[in-house]
N, C-alpha and C positions, 0 to 999 in steps of 0.2 A: 026811515030814519032809525029806527028802533032795530028792522029789519041787518041791516047794513049793522049795527051794532052787536046783534047776537050771531052774523056771518063771522065777523070779527072776533067774538069770542069762542068761536066752533074751531075757526082757523087753528087760533092758539091754542086750543086742546088736543088738535089731532097735533097739530106740530112738536109739541111738549110729549105727550102720549110717545110719540113715534121715539121721541131723543129718551123717552123714560126706557121703553121696548128695549134700546140698543146699547142703553146708557154702559154694561157690563161687558157688553160684546166689544165696544171700542176702545174701555178701560183694558180689559185685558190682551186685545190687539195690539195695543200701546206696549203695553209693560213686556210682551214676545220681541217686542222690536226693537223695543230698548235693550232689551239684555243680547241681541242676534248685533245690534249698532256696534254695543260695547265690546263684547268678547269676543266676534268674526272677522277676524282683519282682514283691510279690505287696499292695503299697501300696495302702490305701484297698480292700481288697476289700471290704467292709461296705457301701459306698457303693453298688459296681458290683452287687452281691448284692440290692439293696434293694427291687425287681420282680421277681414271678413271672411272667415271661413267660417266652417259650424262648429270647431271650437271656442272660436270668439266669441261668434251666437251663443253658443251656449253659456257663458260665460257671464256673457253679458246680461243675461236672461236671470242667473242666478242671482247676478251682485245687487240686479234692480229689487228682484222679491226681497234682497235681504235689505234694500230700504226701506224709508219713509214714503209716508202716501201724499204727500204734499205737490200736485199739479205742478207749481212753481219751483218748489226745491229742486224736483227731478228733471225741470228743465235748465235750471242755475247748473246742477251737476253735471248733466248729458254738455253743457257749454264745455265745461273745465276740459272734460274726456277729451271732447272733441280737438278741445285746442292743444291739449296734449299728443294728439296724434290719434286716438280711436278712429277707428273706422267709420264712416256712418250710421252702416248699416248697426254697426254694435250700440254708436250711443245712440238712436233709437229706439233700439231694441231694449237699451236699459230703461228709455222713459217709460214705453210700455209696460214692463215688468212690474219698476215701481210706484204704477199708477193701477195696477189689475190684478197681479199675482199678492200683493202682500195681506198679511193675515187678517188685517183690522177691518180692511173692504169686503173681506170673504164674509167675518162673521157677521157682519151687518146687511150683507144679502141673504146670508142663512138664516138672518131671523126678521128682515123683514120681507124679505120676497119667498124663503123656500128653497128646498133643496133644489132644484130642477132648476135656479137663477144661477145658483154657488156652481153646479155642473158645469153651465153654459159660462160663465164667469172664467173659471179655471181650463177647463179645454180653449172654449175662444180665445184666453188671452196669448196662449199656444198656439193658436191657430193666426193671430193677430202678429205675430210676431215671425212666425211661416212665411203669410202672406209675403208681408211687408216686407221681408229680406229679400224674398224673388222679385218684386217690384224695383226693388231700388236697387239689385244688381244689372237689372235689366235696363232701367234709366236711367240711373244716376250720373249728372252732369259733374266728372269728377273731378275737372281742370276749375270750375264755379266753385268746388265745395274747398280744394287744394288753397283759390284764393282768397275765398272766405278765410279761410283757418290762417293764411299768413296775415288778412289784415286784420284779423283779432288778437293774434301776438302780437305784432307791430304797433296796434292802438294801445294795447296793453305797456308794451314797452315805452313808449311815450310821454303817458299820463303815468307812469309808475305804478302800475296796478302790478299787484301781484295776490295768488289765491290761498285761501286760507288749507293749509294743512292737515285740518281736521275732515274737511268733507269738499273739499275742492269748488268751493262757490269763490266770490269774491271778497278778499281782502278789504276792510275798511283801517283809515285813521283812527278811527276810533277806538278800535283795539287793536293794539300792537302788545309785542312781547319782545324781549332782548332774549335772545340765548346766552350762555354761559362762552361761547367764541365771537361772542360782537352781533351777531345775527339779526337782523330785526324782520321779526314773523308779521304779518297780517292775517286777521281773522273774520269772519264774517260777524260774529256775533260775541258775545262773554262768554256765551255757555259752550261753544266752540272751541273758545279760548280755553277756558277749565278744564274741559274735555281735552286738550292738549296738556297741560300741565298735568292732567291726573295721569297720563299714560305714561308719562316722562320718570312719573314717579311710582309705577304698578312694581309689584314684589309678587311672584309667584302665578299659576296660572289661575284660570276661571273659580275652578274649587274652591282653593284656598280666596279666591277674591270675596266670592259670595258668604266663607265662612268670616269675614272682616266689614265691620264699618265702612272701608276704603270702598270696595268692592258696591256696597246697598249704597254709596255717595253716588258711584261713576252712575249707577242704571238709572237714581233721581235726578240726576240733572239732563241724564237723555231723554227719560220722560219728559220733563219739562219743556224738553225744545222740541220734543214730536208735539208736545200740545201746542207748544207757540205757534206751529209752523200750519195748525190743522182747522185749530176753534173755533175762526170764521168762518172758515166754508163749512163747519158742520153746522153751527146755530142758525147761518144764512138758508144751509139747505134746507133742513128739518122745517123751519118758519114757512118759508119761500112754498114746503110740498105742500102744509095746510091750508096756506090762501090759495094756490092753486087746486086741493080740492073741492072746498068750499065755492069760489067765486067764479072759475072756468067750468060752464056749462060743457054738457057733453056733446053737442052739435060741433062745437070749437074740434073735439077732438077727431068726429066723424069727418069731419070736413079735411084736415088735415092728414088723416090715415084713412086710407080707402078701406070701406069693410068687404070682407067676401073672401074666396079662398081663391089660389092658385098662383103660378109664381111672380107674373107682372104686380099682384098686391103684394105678396113679400118682399118682395125688392122695392114696392116703394115708399112699403112702412121701415122698412129698414134705414133704405135712404133719409126720410121724412125724420125718423130718428136722431141721427146724427146732425142734420139739420137745425132739427130743437135744441141740441145740445150746445150747438156753435152759438146760438142766439140769448141761451138760457144764463149767461154768465158764472153758472156754477160747476164748479171746478172739486176736484181732489174727492174724498169717500162724502162729499157734502152732495152728489149726485143720486147716490143711493135713494135718499126718503124721497127726491123730486121722481125718480125712476118709480117709487110708488104710486105717486100719484096717478103718471101716465098707466100705468099697469089698472089703479080704480077706476081710470075715467075709459076703460075699453081697447087700451092700445095694445096692440098685437103684442106677442113674444119676439118676435122679430125686432119690433120699433124699441120695445123697450132697453132688450138688451145690447141694441146697437147704439142709443143714448148712454146704457153706463161705459161703455166701451170710448166714448167720444172725450173725456176729460181733457185732454192733452190737445183739444183745439177749440177751446170758448175762446170768443173775442179778445177777453184780456191776457190769453195765454198766448195767441197769436199776436199781438203785439208784442209784445217779449221776446218772440221769436226775428220779429220784421227789427227790435230796436237789436240784439246781436248778430244776427245774420245778413240783414238787407230783404229788401222784396223780394228776391228772385229767390232765396231759399224759402226764406217765410210762403212763398206760393208755392215753391216745388211738396215741403214739408206737409202742406195743408189737402194738396191734391192727392200724395201717397197716404195719409192717413184717413184721409175719409171715402176713398177706395176699401181701404183694409177694412176699415171700422164697418159699412155697411155691407161689405162683402161677407165679413166674418157674422155678421147678425144674421143676414139673411142665410149665408149656411148651417148658421145652429138651428133656425127655425125648421129647416129641412131636416136634418139629422134630427132634432128632435122628436119631429110630426113621426118620422121613419118609424122611430122608435115606440109611438105613443107615449111618448113623458110631455108633451106639452102640458104645461098646470093649465087646471081650469078653473076661471075663479067664479062659476055659476054655483051657488047656495052659500058661498062663504058670506061672512060678516064684511059688511063694507067698512072704511075707513070712519066714517059718522055713526053706527051702532056698536064701533068696539067699545071696550070698559078699558081704560088703558091703567090706572092706579085700583091694584087690589093688593088683598094679601095672597100669592101665588110665587112658582119661582123665578119671578123675573124680581120681586121685592126684595129676597131673600139674598139674590146673584147680586142685585148693587147693592144691598149692604155693604157684600164682604169687598166688592169693587171698591166702593167709597172709604172704606176705610181702608185697603192697601193702597189706594191712590192717595188719600192721608198720610198713608206711615213714610210713602215715598218722597212726595215732597217734606215732610219734617223732617226726615234724614237731611236732606238736601238746605232745607233752611238752616239746620242746625248746623250745618257743616261735620256731620259726625264723619272722623275716619276721612277726612279731606286733606291732601297735603298743606304744609304750611302751619304756624300756630300763630299767623294774624290775619285780621279782617281787614279787606278793602273798606274804609268809610263811605267810600262814594258809593261803590256797585254789588258789595256785601261777599265779593269772593274773596277765598283762603288766599292766603300771599306768605311768602317768608321775607328773610331781613334781605335778599341776596339784592334785591331790584328797587324801583325807586323808592322813597321815604319823604320825609316833612317832620319838622316838629311844629308843633304849638301849643302854648301854655303848657310847656315844660315836658310834653308828652311825643313821642316820636310815632308815628304813622306809616305804615308799609301799604304800598301800592301795585296792583295787579301789572301796572303798564302806565307808561309816562301820563297818559291821557287823563285816566283817572288822579296822578296825582293834579297835574293840573287844574282841573276844576276845582280842588280842594284847595289852594293857594288861591282860588278867586275868592271862593266863599268860605273860609273854613272854621267858622261857626256854626254853617249849616251840616258840618259833617262828624264835628268832633266833640258830641254828647255822649257817645259811646265808649268802653274799653276798647283800647287797640291790639290786647291782647283777645285771645281766646281761653278760654276757662279750659282747665284740665280736664275735667271728664267731656270735655267733646271729641278729645283725641283718641285714636285707633289705638286699641292695646296688641 
């Protein structure tokens, strides 16, 4: 019993230690991603991605790299692009890029696995897209995809589903907004609805925006949204990695991944790396610490990098494909992605072996030997990162520079006096949506304990 308890404590020490080591990189990456998301326009993306040629593929890759790294978010946005007419190869490329070529993922790989894996991730990400494009162009059942696209659009028309104009994901009745022209817009979340309001009230270019509280409020809002999408994957990935390192014995990895040299060994390792990823349930950038556990366990370079590539075909993500597109398209995507990811991992080891840059763990510290919490550059970078993260969240929570002089008492969003409103005890409250108004009217005393108008020092000047 004591041995198990010691193992659990050691697992937590390693998992939290990994998280501490990479924290500043994650925060920096998400901050840069938020800046890109706020100030790089992606309007009419689907029309740009309509053709399956090299230009469309290149733009899909660029758009994906500028997006966030949540596997489920990438799949949902990809669905929106597909419904609007994006060619299959382009919306699949978008998903690959948004989960393999993003800044926060690259920084995590650099910190936890080393520069060799970072190069393999970036170069391999481009190879993934190129190989996938060739396979899709050779095998795509176009009639099936056309039928599925029509079915998706018909289903949405019948059920009244509308897409979030901010991110392209499915809007909900909980987050609605009426425009001046009487049009009702639906958003996937309060954050996206607020982003839409911010964009409509923007003034000046990005330089002017960054010199105003309003600009930083947008970044703070986007930063919060980015965290809300991936924090569970990150925490799960780091904690699971600690338990995998401590509790899974070496013989398990030696059984699953054939040891030795040769093309067949490399191919088996790459295939097994993707297979382990499918059943790991760890997606998004949370699979990087799991990859560290595999690397520490002696899994080959091909197996580890193929595992990192494969966050778009974990069982939970496959289930989303099934719900969106049906069994046939889900199996097609699984087949294309599996072959692409395994082949790319296989190719990366061959290339790195030819260049003699395959990393070697021999002589390095193991995860159990490392001291994670000490006064070094990680400590000071984390202090700076946490302080900056706190600044962004403070700007968002205080609503500094946000449009509107009133705060919705239900959700806390900024709003003005043109939308829904209600009176209670002689005070008038303004709401961002009819949903928040209805919630207020059901239990007004629960929300009426704060001033409906924001203090003047919160305004952008």
